N, CA and C atoms of all chains as a GROMACS GRO file, in nm:
protein
  654
    1MET      N    1  11.097   8.814  12.986
    1MET     CA    2  11.107   8.658  12.934
    1MET      C    3  10.987   8.637  12.887
    2ALA      N    4  10.947   8.560  12.777
    2ALA     CA    5  10.846   8.562  12.695
    2ALA      C    6  10.789   8.441  12.751
    3GLU      N    7  10.654   8.472  12.797
    3GLU     CA    8  10.592   8.349  12.833
    3GLU      C    9  10.523   8.273  12.763
    4ARG      N   10  10.490   8.120  12.772
    4ARG     CA   11  10.420   8.081  12.652
    4ARG      C   12  10.354   7.939  12.726
    5LEU      N   13  10.240   7.890  12.704
    5LEU     CA   14  10.184   7.782  12.775
    5LEU      C   15  10.173   7.671  12.634
    6TYR      N   16  10.222   7.541  12.675
    6TYR     CA   17  10.232   7.426  12.595
    6TYR      C   18  10.122   7.335  12.624
    7ASN      N   19  10.052   7.291  12.530
    7ASN     CA   20   9.967   7.194  12.549
    7ASN      C   21   9.950   7.051  12.461
    8ARG      N   22   9.872   6.977  12.522
    8ARG     CA   23   9.895   6.833  12.479
    8ARG      C   24   9.757   6.786  12.420
    9LEU      N   25   9.679   6.938  12.395
    9LEU     CA   26   9.537   6.917  12.357
    9LEU      C   27   9.515   6.838  12.254
   10LEU      N   28   9.578   6.863  12.130
   10LEU     CA   29   9.568   6.759  11.996
   10LEU      C   30   9.596   6.624  12.052
   11ALA      N   31   9.712   6.581  12.095
   11ALA     CA   32   9.733   6.432  12.130
   11ALA      C   33   9.628   6.371  12.206
   12ILE      N   34   9.585   6.429  12.311
   12ILE     CA   35   9.488   6.371  12.387
   12ILE      C   36   9.356   6.368  12.325
   13ARG      N   37   9.314   6.458  12.238
   13ARG     CA   38   9.213   6.485  12.172
   13ARG      C   39   9.209   6.371  12.058
   14THR      N   40   9.287   6.340  12.004
   14THR     CA   41   9.302   6.257  11.895
   14THR      C   42   9.304   6.092  11.973
   15GLU      N   43   9.382   6.078  12.058
   15GLU     CA   44   9.379   5.979  12.138
   15GLU      C   45   9.262   5.920  12.170
   16ARG      N   46   9.140   6.017  12.219
   16ARG     CA   47   9.030   5.967  12.261
   16ARG      C   48   8.933   5.992  12.150
   17GLY      N   49   8.979   6.013  12.016
   17GLY     CA   50   8.926   5.957  11.897
   17GLY      C   51   8.796   6.075  11.883
   18LEU      N   52   8.866   6.190  11.892
   18LEU     CA   53   8.761   6.299  11.905
   18LEU      C   54   8.802   6.397  11.808
   19THR      N   55   8.707   6.497  11.718
   19THR     CA   56   8.719   6.560  11.663
   19THR      C   57   8.720   6.698  11.697
   20GLN      N   58   8.807   6.817  11.620
   20GLN     CA   59   8.782   6.945  11.723
   20GLN      C   60   8.618   6.966  11.729
   21ALA      N   61   8.557   6.930  11.676
   21ALA     CA   62   8.411   6.970  11.645
   21ALA      C   63   8.340   6.907  11.779
   22GLY      N   64   8.383   6.741  11.771
   22GLY     CA   65   8.322   6.676  11.901
   22GLY      C   66   8.374   6.748  12.023
   23LEU      N   67   8.512   6.744  12.051
   23LEU     CA   68   8.533   6.837  12.158
   23LEU      C   69   8.474   6.933  12.194
   24ALA      N   70   8.455   7.003  12.083
   24ALA     CA   71   8.388   7.157  12.113
   24ALA      C   72   8.213   7.118  12.160
   25GLU      N   73   8.178   7.019  12.136
   25GLU     CA   74   8.047   7.004  12.185
   25GLU      C   75   8.022   6.964  12.296
   26LEU      N   76   8.112   6.865  12.350
   26LEU     CA   77   8.165   6.818  12.468
   26LEU      C   78   8.181   6.936  12.573
   27VAL      N   79   8.256   7.036  12.504
   27VAL     CA   80   8.292   7.162  12.643
   27VAL      C   81   8.188   7.241  12.631
   28GLY      N   82   8.111   7.272  12.521
   28GLY     CA   83   8.003   7.352  12.503
   28GLY      C   84   8.081   7.496  12.453
   29VAL      N   85   8.177   7.467  12.362
   29VAL     CA   86   8.238   7.624  12.311
   29VAL      C   87   8.249   7.577  12.161
   30SER      N   88   8.287   7.674  12.057
   30SER     CA   89   8.275   7.649  11.932
   30SER      C   90   8.409   7.600  11.917
   31ARG      N   91   8.430   7.532  11.800
   31ARG     CA   92   8.534   7.448  11.692
   31ARG      C   93   8.658   7.568  11.705
   32LYS      N   94   8.626   7.678  11.660
   32LYS     CA   95   8.704   7.791  11.675
   32LYS      C   96   8.813   7.788  11.795
   33THR      N   97   8.769   7.743  11.905
   33THR     CA   98   8.826   7.800  12.037
   33THR      C   99   8.907   7.648  12.049
   34ILE      N  100   8.874   7.560  12.042
   34ILE     CA  101   8.953   7.428  12.030
   34ILE      C  102   9.058   7.440  11.935
   35ASN      N  103   9.055   7.495  11.814
   35ASN     CA  104   9.152   7.511  11.720
   35ASN      C  105   9.272   7.599  11.766
   36THR      N  106   9.242   7.694  11.809
   36THR     CA  107   9.308   7.816  11.870
   36THR      C  108   9.387   7.810  12.021
   37VAL      N  109   9.353   7.702  12.048
   37VAL     CA  110   9.420   7.658  12.190
   37VAL      C  111   9.514   7.541  12.149
   38GLU      N  112   9.462   7.459  12.070
   38GLU     CA  113   9.572   7.360  12.015
   38GLU      C  114   9.650   7.397  11.954
   39ASN      N  115   9.656   7.512  11.885
   39ASN     CA  116   9.758   7.573  11.792
   39ASN      C  117   9.841   7.640  11.842
   40GLY      N  118   9.816   7.671  12.003
   40GLY     CA  119   9.878   7.787  12.095
   40GLY      C  120   9.863   7.917  12.066
   41ILE      N  121   9.760   7.956  11.993
   41ILE     CA  122   9.717   8.093  11.939
   41ILE      C  123   9.661   8.184  12.065
   42PHE      N  124   9.596   8.082  12.113
   42PHE     CA  125   9.499   8.130  12.232
   42PHE      C  126   9.532   8.075  12.382
   43ILE      N  127   9.561   8.139  12.476
   43ILE     CA  128   9.566   8.079  12.600
   43ILE      C  129   9.451   8.087  12.660
   44PRO      N  130   9.375   7.978  12.714
   44PRO     CA  131   9.241   7.953  12.757
   44PRO      C  132   9.215   8.044  12.892
   45SER      N  133   9.113   8.092  12.918
   45SER     CA  134   9.086   8.107  13.081
   45SER      C  135   9.108   7.973  13.150
   46THR      N  136   9.107   7.993  13.277
   46THR     CA  137   9.095   7.872  13.401
   46THR      C  138   8.997   7.828  13.380
   47LEU      N  139   8.850   7.862  13.344
   47LEU     CA  140   8.732   7.787  13.343
   47LEU      C  141   8.732   7.702  13.210
   48LEU      N  142   8.788   7.760  13.124
   48LEU     CA  143   8.786   7.657  12.980
   48LEU      C  144   8.866   7.570  13.001
   49ALA      N  145   9.002   7.583  13.081
   49ALA     CA  146   9.118   7.492  13.075
   49ALA      C  147   9.040   7.392  13.185
   50LEU      N  148   8.981   7.412  13.275
   50LEU     CA  149   8.891   7.304  13.373
   50LEU      C  150   8.790   7.241  13.291
   51LYS      N  151   8.731   7.293  13.198
   51LYS     CA  152   8.610   7.214  13.135
   51LYS      C  153   8.690   7.136  13.028
   52LEU      N  154   8.787   7.166  12.955
   52LEU     CA  155   8.894   7.081  12.869
   52LEU      C  156   8.934   6.940  12.978
   53SER      N  157   8.960   6.994  13.089
   53SER     CA  158   9.039   6.855  13.149
   53SER      C  159   8.927   6.786  13.191
   54ARG      N  160   8.813   6.831  13.244
   54ARG     CA  161   8.691   6.741  13.263
   54ARG      C  162   8.621   6.650  13.156
   55ALA      N  163   8.614   6.705  13.008
   55ALA     CA  164   8.582   6.681  12.962
   55ALA      C  165   8.639   6.556  12.869
   56LEU      N  166   8.798   6.570  12.893
   56LEU     CA  167   8.891   6.468  12.815
   56LEU      C  168   8.937   6.371  12.937
   57GLY      N  169   8.872   6.411  13.076
   57GLY     CA  170   8.910   6.326  13.185
   57GLY      C  171   9.060   6.293  13.213
   58ARG      N  172   9.127   6.427  13.209
   58ARG     CA  173   9.284   6.444  13.214
   58ARG      C  174   9.296   6.534  13.326
   59PRO      N  175   9.375   6.520  13.426
   59PRO     CA  176   9.426   6.641  13.500
   59PRO      C  177   9.486   6.787  13.413
   60VAL      N  178   9.436   6.904  13.426
   60VAL     CA  179   9.484   6.993  13.368
   60VAL      C  180   9.612   7.035  13.341
   61GLU      N  181   9.728   6.961  13.428
   61GLU     CA  182   9.886   6.972  13.433
   61GLU      C  183   9.909   6.869  13.331
   62GLU      N  184   9.808   6.770  13.281
   62GLU     CA  185   9.840   6.690  13.188
   62GLU      C  186   9.851   6.759  13.035
   63ILE      N  187   9.728   6.834  13.025
   63ILE     CA  188   9.697   6.925  12.896
   63ILE      C  189   9.772   7.037  12.874
   64PHE      N  190   9.817   7.107  13.003
   64PHE     CA  191   9.894   7.225  12.955
   64PHE      C  192   9.980   7.261  13.061
   65SER      N  193  10.119   7.289  13.011
   65SER     CA  194  10.224   7.284  13.058
   65SER      C  195  10.331   7.428  13.026
   66LEU      N  196  10.396   7.449  13.136
   66LEU     CA  197  10.506   7.550  13.106
   66LEU      C  198  10.610   7.524  13.018
   67GLU      N  199  10.648   7.367  13.040
   67GLU     CA  200  10.764   7.344  12.969
   67GLU      C  201  10.724   7.261  12.830
   68PRO      N  202  10.793   7.249  12.730
   68PRO     CA  203  10.729   7.173  12.612
   68PRO      C  204  10.763   7.012  12.670
   69ASP      N  205  10.673   6.948  12.573
   69ASP     CA  206  10.721   6.808  12.590
   69ASP      C  207  10.857   6.732  12.585
   70GLU      N  208  10.882   6.641  12.630
   70GLU     CA  209  11.030   6.606  12.593
   70GLU      C  210  11.027   6.532  12.457
   71MET      N  211   7.122   7.255  10.521
   71MET     CA  212   7.120   7.349  10.650
   71MET      C  213   7.053   7.342  10.750
   72ALA      N  214   6.927   7.254  10.682
   72ALA     CA  215   6.826   7.241  10.789
   72ALA      C  216   6.829   7.131  10.900
   73ASN      N  217   6.958   7.076  10.924
   73ASN     CA  218   6.970   6.979  11.030
   73ASN      C  219   7.097   7.043  11.088
   74GLU      N  220   7.131   7.156  11.064
   74GLU     CA  221   7.260   7.198  11.138
   74GLU      C  222   7.253   7.196  11.248
   75THR      N  223   7.340   7.174  11.334
   75THR     CA  224   7.340   7.207  11.500
   75THR      C  225   7.388   7.324  11.526
   76ASP      N  226   7.350   7.383  11.642
   76ASP     CA  227   7.401   7.491  11.696
   76ASP      C  228   7.557   7.534  11.671
   77PHE      N  229   7.598   7.408  11.701
   77PHE     CA  230   7.757   7.460  11.675
   77PHE      C  231   7.806   7.472  11.519
   78GLU      N  232   7.743   7.390  11.441
   78GLU     CA  233   7.764   7.409  11.264
   78GLU      C  234   7.707   7.564  11.250
   79ILE      N  235   7.596   7.602  11.302
   79ILE     CA  236   7.531   7.740  11.262
   79ILE      C  237   7.620   7.836  11.354
   80ALA      N  238   7.691   7.840  11.452
   80ALA     CA  239   7.780   7.923  11.497
   80ALA      C  240   7.883   7.925  11.419
   81ASP      N  241   7.976   7.814  11.375
   81ASP     CA  242   8.093   7.787  11.298
   81ASP      C  243   8.052   7.889  11.180
   82ARG      N  244   7.906   7.860  11.107
   82ARG     CA  245   7.904   7.924  10.997
   82ARG      C  246   7.905   8.072  11.001
   83ILE      N  247   7.845   8.104  11.108
   83ILE     CA  248   7.824   8.256  11.149
   83ILE      C  249   7.962   8.326  11.159
   84SER      N  250   8.071   8.272  11.211
   84SER     CA  251   8.180   8.328  11.265
   84SER      C  252   8.271   8.312  11.140
   85ARG      N  253   8.260   8.220  11.029
   85ARG     CA  254   8.328   8.241  10.935
   85ARG      C  255   8.286   8.342  10.831
   86ARG      N  256   8.161   8.355  10.838
   86ARG     CA  257   8.094   8.467  10.738
   86ARG      C  258   8.184   8.607  10.790
   87ARG      N  259   8.131   8.614  10.948
   87ARG     CA  260   8.182   8.737  10.982
   87ARG      C  261   8.320   8.762  10.965
   88ALA      N  262   8.394   8.660  10.998
   88ALA     CA  263   8.552   8.693  10.957
   88ALA      C  264   8.595   8.698  10.812
   89ARG      N  265   8.520   8.672  10.747
   89ARG     CA  266   8.539   8.703  10.581
   89ARG      C  267   8.508   8.851  10.570
   90MET      N  268   8.372   8.888  10.628
   90MET     CA  269   8.309   9.016  10.563
   90MET      C  270   8.387   9.130  10.640
   91LEU      N  271   8.425   9.128  10.777
   91LEU     CA  272   8.479   9.243  10.820
   91LEU      C  273   8.605   9.320  10.785
   92PRO      N  274   8.690   9.251  10.742
   92PRO     CA  275   8.794   9.320  10.703
   92PRO      C  276   8.783   9.353  10.553
   93VAL      N  277   8.699   9.289  10.484
   93VAL     CA  278   8.632   9.344  10.338
   93VAL      C  279   8.562   9.479  10.369
   94LEU      N  280   8.501   9.482  10.465
   94LEU     CA  281   8.437   9.605  10.498
   94LEU      C  282   8.527   9.707  10.528
   95GLY      N  283   8.613   9.672  10.592
   95GLY     CA  284   8.731   9.776  10.656
   95GLY      C  285   8.791   9.840  10.558
   96VAL      N  286   8.858   9.744  10.493
   96VAL     CA  287   8.921   9.803  10.339
   96VAL      C  288   8.825   9.889  10.249
   97TYR      N  289   8.713   9.853  10.247
   97TYR     CA  290   8.613   9.930  10.131
   97TYR      C  291   8.598  10.054  10.223
   98PHE      N  292   8.572  10.057  10.325
   98PHE     CA  293   8.526  10.166  10.418
   98PHE      C  294   8.679  10.242  10.407
   99LEU      N  295   8.780  10.206  10.404
   99LEU     CA  296   8.874  10.323  10.367
   99LEU      C  297   8.894  10.366  10.262
  100ALA      N  298   8.912  10.256  10.183
  100ALA     CA  299   8.908  10.309  10.034
  100ALA      C  300   8.812  10.419   9.951
  101GLY      N  301   8.674  10.405  10.026
  101GLY     CA  302   8.561  10.481  10.000
  101GLY      C  303   8.581  10.658  10.053
  102GLN      N  304   8.674  10.639  10.126
  102GLN     CA  305   8.737  10.776  10.154
  102GLN      C  306   8.774  10.881  10.076
  103ALA      N  307   8.813  10.804   9.956
  103ALA     CA  308   8.906  10.894   9.862
  103ALA      C  309   8.780  10.962   9.759
  104VAL      N  310   8.665  10.881   9.758
  104VAL     CA  311   8.550  10.998   9.682
  104VAL      C  312   8.502  11.095   9.784
  105PHE      N  313   8.503  11.063   9.901
  105PHE     CA  314   8.459  11.165  10.008
  105PHE      C  315   8.513  11.303  10.014
  106PHE      N  316   8.662  11.301   9.962
  106PHE     CA  317   8.779  11.428   9.968
  106PHE      C  318   8.754  11.463   9.850
  107ARG      N  319   8.696  11.410   9.705
  107ARG     CA  320   8.708  11.481   9.583
  107ARG      C  321   8.578  11.553   9.570
  108HIS      N  322   8.517  11.634   9.668
  108HIS     CA  323   8.408  11.679   9.660
  108HIS      C  324   8.442  11.847   9.596
  109VAL      N  325   8.576  11.908   9.588
  109VAL     CA  326   8.576  12.020   9.544
  109VAL      C  327   8.508  12.103   9.451
  110GLY      N  328   8.443  12.212   9.445
  110GLY     CA  329   8.309  12.241   9.369
  110GLY      C  330   8.184  12.168   9.340
  111GLU      N  331   8.192  12.082   9.430
  111GLU     CA  332   8.053  12.008   9.448
  111GLU      C  333   7.909  12.076   9.486
  112PRO      N  334   7.821  12.083   9.448
  112PRO     CA  335   7.701  12.152   9.511
  112PRO      C  336   7.694  12.096   9.659
  113GLU      N  337   7.664  12.183   9.742
  113GLU     CA  338   7.639  12.211   9.885
  113GLU      C  339   7.534  12.048   9.912
  114ARG      N  340   7.428  12.012   9.848
  114ARG     CA  341   7.358  11.897   9.902
  114ARG      C  342   7.417  11.775   9.874
  115ILE      N  343   7.495  11.746   9.767
  115ILE     CA  344   7.550  11.651   9.753
  115ILE      C  345   7.667  11.624   9.857
  116ALA      N  346   7.731  11.743   9.884
  116ALA     CA  347   7.866  11.728   9.972
  116ALA      C  348   7.779  11.679  10.122
  117SER      N  349   7.669  11.723  10.122
  117SER     CA  350   7.581  11.699  10.254
  117SER      C  351   7.557  11.539  10.256
  118PHE      N  352   7.509  11.503  10.157
  118PHE     CA  353   7.450  11.381  10.139
  118PHE      C  354   7.565  11.247  10.140
  119LYS      N  355   7.681  11.319  10.096
  119LYS     CA  356   7.795  11.213  10.126
  119LYS      C  357   7.841  11.226  10.282
  120ILE      N  358   7.838  11.326  10.318
  120ILE     CA  359   7.858  11.316  10.455
  120ILE      C  360   7.799  11.224  10.568
  121SER      N  361   7.668  11.263  10.528
  121SER     CA  362   7.556  11.170  10.600
  121SER      C  363   7.581  11.017  10.598
  122ALA      N  364   7.598  10.970  10.440
  122ALA     CA  365   7.621  10.841  10.430
  122ALA      C  366   7.724  10.794  10.489
  123TRP      N  367   7.842  10.889  10.483
  123TRP     CA  368   7.981  10.864  10.574
  123TRP      C  369   7.924  10.827  10.691
  124LEU      N  370   7.879  10.882  10.757
  124LEU     CA  371   7.796  10.888  10.889
  124LEU      C  372   7.748  10.762  10.937
  125VAL      N  373   7.646  10.772  10.869
  125VAL     CA  374   7.551  10.628  10.886
  125VAL      C  375   7.644  10.503  10.851
  126TRP      N  376   7.726  10.505  10.768
  126TRP     CA  377   7.799  10.378  10.739
  126TRP      C  378   7.915  10.366  10.854
  127ALA      N  379   7.957  10.474  10.923
  127ALA     CA  380   8.055  10.474  11.010
  127ALA      C  381   7.952  10.402  11.141
  128VAL      N  382   7.857  10.433  11.170
  128VAL     CA  383   7.818  10.382  11.292
  128VAL      C  384   7.757  10.229  11.275
  129VAL      N  385   7.716  10.202  11.160
  129VAL     CA  386   7.670  10.049  11.108
  129VAL      C  387   7.801   9.990  11.122
  130LEU      N  388   7.906   9.991  11.079
  130LEU     CA  389   8.011   9.925  11.096
  130LEU      C  390   8.061   9.949  11.235
  131LEU      N  391   8.047  10.046  11.310
  131LEU     CA  392   8.106  10.043  11.468
  131LEU      C  393   8.005   9.946  11.526
  132LEU      N  394   7.860   9.918  11.496
  132LEU     CA  395   7.760   9.851  11.565
  132LEU      C  396   7.819   9.709  11.536
  133ALA      N  397   7.857   9.682  11.355
  133ALA     CA  398   7.894   9.519  11.358
  133ALA      C  399   8.003   9.497  11.434
  134LEU      N  400   8.110   9.594  11.444
  134LEU     CA  401   8.195   9.558  11.520
  134LEU      C  402   8.146   9.506  11.654
  135ALA      N  403   8.101   9.588  11.734
  135ALA     CA  404   8.077   9.575  11.849
  135ALA      C  405   7.989   9.450  11.882
  136PHE      N  406   7.895   9.435  11.800
  136PHE     CA  407   7.768   9.345  11.806
  136PHE      C  408   7.745   9.211  11.719
  137ALA      N  409   7.835   9.243  11.586
  137ALA     CA  410   7.786   9.114  11.461
  137ALA      C  411   7.808   8.970  11.548
  138GLY      N  412   7.713   8.878  11.495
  138GLY     CA  413   7.757   8.768  11.530
  138GLY      C  414   7.639   8.672  11.604
  139GLY      N  415   7.563   8.613  11.492
  139GLY     CA  416   7.430   8.558  11.584
  139GLY      C  417   7.333   8.644  11.674
  140GLN      N  418   7.296   8.760  11.641
  140GLN     CA  419   7.214   8.844  11.704
  140GLN      C  420   7.072   8.810  11.719
  141PHE      N  421   7.040   8.745  11.600
  141PHE     CA  422   6.888   8.716  11.614
  141PHE      C  423   6.887   8.526  11.637
  142ARG      N  424   6.976   8.465  11.650
  142ARG     CA  425   6.977   8.338  11.654
  142ARG      C  426   6.948   8.252  11.793
  143GLY      N  427   6.907   8.362  11.888
  143GLY     CA  428   6.902   8.271  12.026
  143GLY      C  429   7.029   8.301  12.108
  144ALA      N  430   7.032   8.264  12.249
  144ALA     CA  431   7.131   8.276  12.323
  144ALA      C  432   7.271   8.198  12.310
  145LYS      N  433   7.225   8.069  12.278
  145LYS     CA  434   7.328   7.970  12.256
  145LYS      C  435   7.428   7.996  12.174
  146ILE      N  436   7.379   8.013  12.060
  146ILE     CA  437   7.424   8.041  11.955
  146ILE      C  438   7.494   8.167  11.952
  147ARG      N  439   7.460   8.254  11.994
  147ARG     CA  440   7.530   8.401  12.019
  147ARG      C  441   7.623   8.404  12.128
  148ALA      N  442   7.615   8.297  12.213
  148ALA     CA  443   7.733   8.265  12.340
  148ALA      C  444   7.841   8.198  12.227
  149LEU      N  445   7.843   8.107  12.148
  149LEU     CA  446   7.922   7.996  12.059
  149LEU      C  447   7.974   8.089  11.990
  150VAL      N  448   7.904   8.201  11.892
  150VAL     CA  449   7.998   8.266  11.839
  150VAL      C  450   8.070   8.408  11.920
  151GLU      N  451   8.007   8.454  11.999
  151GLU     CA  452   8.081   8.528  12.122
  151GLU      C  453   8.162   8.468  12.236
  152ASP      N  454   8.237   8.353  12.174
  152ASP     CA  455   8.308   8.250  12.281
  152ASP      C  456   8.436   8.364  12.316
  153GLU      N  457   8.519   8.325  12.428
  153GLU     CA  458   8.628   8.392  12.465
  153GLU      C  459   8.743   8.403  12.374
  154VAL      N  460   8.757   8.357  12.262
  154VAL     CA  461   8.844   8.365  12.154
  154VAL      C  462   8.807   8.494  12.095
  155SER      N  463   8.675   8.524  12.072
  155SER     CA  464   8.608   8.611  11.981
  155SER      C  465   8.632   8.749  12.054
  156ARG      N  466   8.590   8.743  12.198
  156ARG     CA  467   8.594   8.835  12.280
  156ARG      C  468   8.728   8.899  12.288
  157ALA      N  469   8.815   8.813  12.294
  157ALA     CA  470   8.971   8.841  12.293
  157ALA      C  471   9.027   8.928  12.171
  158ASN      N  472   8.989   8.856  12.069
  158ASN     CA  473   8.987   8.927  11.946
  158ASN      C  474   8.984   9.052  11.932
  159ARG      N  475   8.797   9.102  11.967
  159ARG     CA  476   8.763   9.194  11.950
  159ARG      C  477   8.825   9.310  12.060
  160ALA      N  478   8.883   9.267  12.169
  160ALA     CA  479   8.968   9.356  12.240
  160ALA      C  480   9.078   9.401  12.209
  161ARG      N  481   9.135   9.308  12.125
  161ARG     CA  482   9.275   9.354  12.030
  161ARG      C  483   9.197   9.436  11.945
  162GLY      N  484   9.114   9.410  11.842
  162GLY     CA  485   9.054   9.476  11.741
  162GLY      C  486   9.019   9.641  11.801
  163TYR      N  487   8.958   9.634  11.917
  163TYR     CA  488   8.950   9.773  11.969
  163TYR      C  489   9.103   9.832  11.997
  164ALA      N  490   9.201   9.778  12.053
  164ALA     CA  491   9.308   9.825  12.048
  164ALA      C  492   9.364   9.881  11.951
  165ALA      N  493   9.357   9.782  11.827
  165ALA     CA  494   9.404   9.850  11.710
  165ALA      C  495   9.336   9.972  11.658
  166GLY      N  496   9.214   9.977  11.687
  166GLY     CA  497   9.125  10.088  11.645
  166GLY      C  498   9.220  10.194  11.720
  167PHE      N  499   9.232  10.196  11.847
  167PHE     CA  500   9.282  10.310  11.935
  167PHE      C  501   9.383  10.364  11.871
  168TRP      N  502   9.480  10.280  11.846
  168TRP     CA  503   9.631  10.312  11.767
  168TRP      C  504   9.620  10.374  11.656
  169GLY      N  505   9.523  10.343  11.536
  169GLY     CA  506   9.486  10.373  11.449
  169GLY      C  507   9.453  10.508  11.448
  170GLY      N  508   9.357  10.559  11.534
  170GLY     CA  509   9.282  10.657  11.560
  170GLY      C  510   9.412  10.786  11.612
  171CYS      N  511   9.483  10.727  11.718
  171CYS     CA  512   9.616  10.792  11.767
  171CYS      C  513   9.702  10.838  11.669
  172ILE      N  514   9.732  10.735  11.548
  172ILE     CA  515   9.836  10.785  11.441
  172ILE      C  516   9.769  10.883  11.349
  173ALA      N  517   9.648  10.854  11.311
  173ALA     CA  518   9.582  10.943  11.247
  173ALA      C  519   9.565  11.106  11.296
  174ALA      N  520   9.549  11.093  11.420
  174ALA     CA  521   9.543  11.219  11.503
  174ALA      C  522   9.691  11.272  11.486
  175ILE      N  523   9.780  11.190  11.524
  175ILE     CA  524   9.916  11.285  11.510
  175ILE      C  525   9.981  11.332  11.363
  176ALA      N  526   9.901  11.252  11.281
  176ALA     CA  527   9.936  11.273  11.152
  176ALA      C  528   9.853  11.407  11.097
  177LEU      N  529   9.750  11.407  11.117
  177LEU     CA  530   9.672  11.554  11.120
  177LEU      C  531   9.746  11.661  11.185
  178TYR      N  532   9.783  11.613  11.312
  178TYR     CA  533   9.842  11.754  11.373
  178TYR      C  534   9.982  11.820  11.312
  179VAL      N  535  10.042  11.710  11.268
  179VAL     CA  536  10.151  11.763  11.173
  179VAL      C  537  10.094  11.834  11.036
  180LEU      N  538  10.011  11.783  10.976
  180LEU     CA  539   9.953  11.831  10.844
  180LEU      C  540   9.911  11.988  10.863
  181THR      N  541   9.835  12.005  10.980
  181THR     CA  542   9.793  12.119  11.004
  181THR      C  543   9.897  12.250  11.010
  182MET      N  544  10.029  12.185  11.035
  182MET     CA  545  10.134  12.289  11.030
  182MET      C  546  10.160  12.344  10.912
  183PHE      N  547  10.132  12.297  10.818
  183PHE     CA  548  10.152  12.312  10.654
  183PHE      C  549  10.017  12.362  10.596
  184GLU      N  550   9.896  12.297  10.636
  184GLU     CA  551   9.791  12.314  10.572
  184GLU      C  552   9.660  12.324  10.652
  185PRO      N  553   9.574  12.400  10.646
  185PRO     CA  554   9.448  12.439  10.753
  185PRO      C  555   9.368  12.292  10.720
  186VAL      N  556   9.312  12.235  10.813
  186VAL     CA  557   9.238  12.131  10.791
  186VAL      C  558   9.111  12.180  10.875
  187GLY      N  559   9.030  12.137  10.829
  187GLY     CA  560   8.891  12.169  10.903
  187GLY      C  561   8.840  12.067  11.037
  188GLY      N  562   8.764  12.134  11.117
  188GLY     CA  563   8.729  12.013  11.221
  188GLY      C  564   8.672  11.899  11.170
  189ARG      N  565   8.582  11.921  11.097
  189ARG     CA  566   8.477  11.808  11.018
  189ARG      C  567   8.561  11.674  10.964
  190GLU      N  568   8.650  11.766  10.874
  190GLU     CA  569   8.768  11.666  10.782
  190GLU      C  570   8.849  11.592  10.900
  191ALA      N  571   8.887  11.665  10.986
  191ALA     CA  572   8.981  11.613  11.090
  191ALA      C  573   8.916  11.466  11.176
  192ILE      N  574   8.770  11.486  11.233
  192ILE     CA  575   8.728  11.398  11.282
  192ILE      C  576   8.689  11.303  11.183
  193HIS      N  577   8.667  11.322  11.093
  193HIS     CA  578   8.630  11.239  10.975
  193HIS      C  579   8.741  11.118  10.967
  194ILE      N  580   8.885  11.162  10.933
  194ILE     CA  581   8.962  11.078  10.929
  194ILE      C  582   8.981  11.029  11.006
  195ILE      N  583   9.009  11.069  11.146
  195ILE     CA  584   9.024  11.043  11.280
  195ILE      C  585   8.921  10.886  11.330
  196LEU      N  586   8.790  10.911  11.275
  196LEU     CA  587   8.696  10.787  11.261
  196LEU      C  588   8.685  10.703  11.192
  197THR      N  589   8.753  10.724  11.069
  197THR     CA  590   8.766  10.659  10.979
  197THR      C  591   8.894  10.559  11.010
  198ALA      N  592   8.995  10.603  11.068
  198ALA     CA  593   9.104  10.531  11.064
  198ALA      C  594   9.061  10.450  11.191
  199THR      N  595   9.017  10.502  11.297
  199THR     CA  596   8.985  10.403  11.426
  199THR      C  597   8.866  10.307  11.363
  200VAL      N  598   8.775  10.333  11.292
  200VAL     CA  599   8.680  10.204  11.254
  200VAL      C  600   8.750  10.136  11.191
  201ALA      N  601   8.817  10.153  11.084
  201ALA     CA  602   8.873  10.048  10.988
  201ALA      C  603   8.956   9.984  11.028
  202SER      N  604   9.078  10.032  11.099
  202SER     CA  605   9.162   9.965  11.153
  202SER      C  606   9.114   9.876  11.286
  203ALA      N  607   9.004   9.891  11.337
  203ALA     CA  608   8.960   9.803  11.443
  203ALA      C  609   8.914   9.694  11.371
  204LEU      N  610   8.821   9.700  11.269
  204LEU     CA  611   8.753   9.630  11.186
  204LEU      C  612   8.854   9.511  11.131
  205ILE      N  613   8.955   9.554  11.060
  205ILE     CA  614   9.040   9.494  10.986
  205ILE      C  615   9.085   9.386  11.093
  206ARG      N  616   9.161   9.449  11.190
  206ARG     CA  617   9.226   9.393  11.270
  206ARG      C  618   9.138   9.265  11.348
  207PHE      N  619   9.033   9.309  11.416
  207PHE     CA  620   8.931   9.212  11.441
  207PHE      C  621   8.908   9.083  11.344
  208GLY      N  622   8.893   9.090  11.238
  208GLY     CA  623   8.851   9.040  11.121
  208GLY      C  624   8.942   8.941  11.090
  209MET      N  625   9.087   9.019  11.091
  209MET     CA  626   9.178   8.903  11.034
  209MET      C  627   9.240   8.798  11.160
  210LEU      N  628   9.209   8.864  11.268
  210LEU     CA  629   9.229   8.742  11.383
  210LEU      C  630   9.120   8.655  11.395
  211GLU      N  631   8.988   8.690  11.351
  211GLU     CA  632   8.876   8.593  11.367
  211GLU      C  633   8.937   8.452  11.250
  212ARG      N  634   8.983   8.520  11.121
  212ARG     CA  635   9.034   8.460  11.037
  212ARG      C  636   9.127   8.340  11.040
  213ARG      N  637   9.224   8.392  11.119
  213ARG     CA  638   9.337   8.341  11.171
  213ARG      C  639   9.295   8.218  11.286
  214ALA      N  640   9.209   8.259  11.353
  214ALA     CA  641   9.144   8.160  11.472
  214ALA      C  642   9.057   8.048  11.405
  215LEU      N  643   9.004   8.090  11.271
  215LEU     CA  644   8.923   7.969  11.221
  215LEU      C  645   9.016   7.884  11.127
  216ARG      N  646   9.143   7.956  11.104
  216ARG     CA  647   9.192   7.855  11.014
  216ARG      C  648   9.240   7.708  11.062
  217ASP      N  649   9.245   7.597  10.981
  217ASP     CA  650   9.291   7.448  11.027
  217ASP      C  651   9.420   7.471  11.040
  218GLY      N  652   9.410   7.339  11.108
  218GLY     CA  653   9.598   7.319  11.116
  218GLY      C  654   9.623   7.390  11.261
   0.00000   0.00000   0.00000
């Protein structure tokens, strides 16, 4: 079965009024990293997922999920 | 450019690398046509071509392994070499492995019909390995940098 990780990063980021570059600076990664995670091209490491969670002030499960949003 | 942040500099370096690597890979591959057109050439010209190819291959291998903010300090280097780039590079290396294997198999089949020298065989396998790794890594980086 093909595994996929869904994320709400784009929605949460825009809700917080952050650009990709702004979030990248908060997390301490490149804009490319945020872009690839948002687009589902790249599955982040646990470390990066936790950093994103901390920067956005949301639990990891709210940002990432195994099922798509309803 | 004077007021660029580390993040902007890293982004610029990543974009430049993503643009350059596939072009270099294709150019390296295409340049091999010249190498094999040396029938009847004086020995010293053939030797020069071989040396030039070897230097080029080593430079490209180093670019594949290390290119990205090498002289810009640890922070920029870390941003350029983030986990996306590391994963893309690993996939590039895998593509290089398969490129080399396919070239080796093709050469093996070719030797059943035509003799191929050891040096030529190494040349073809190394070229296929380096070029496919460079092209794959560069294309993945380009995709990662694409907006939207």
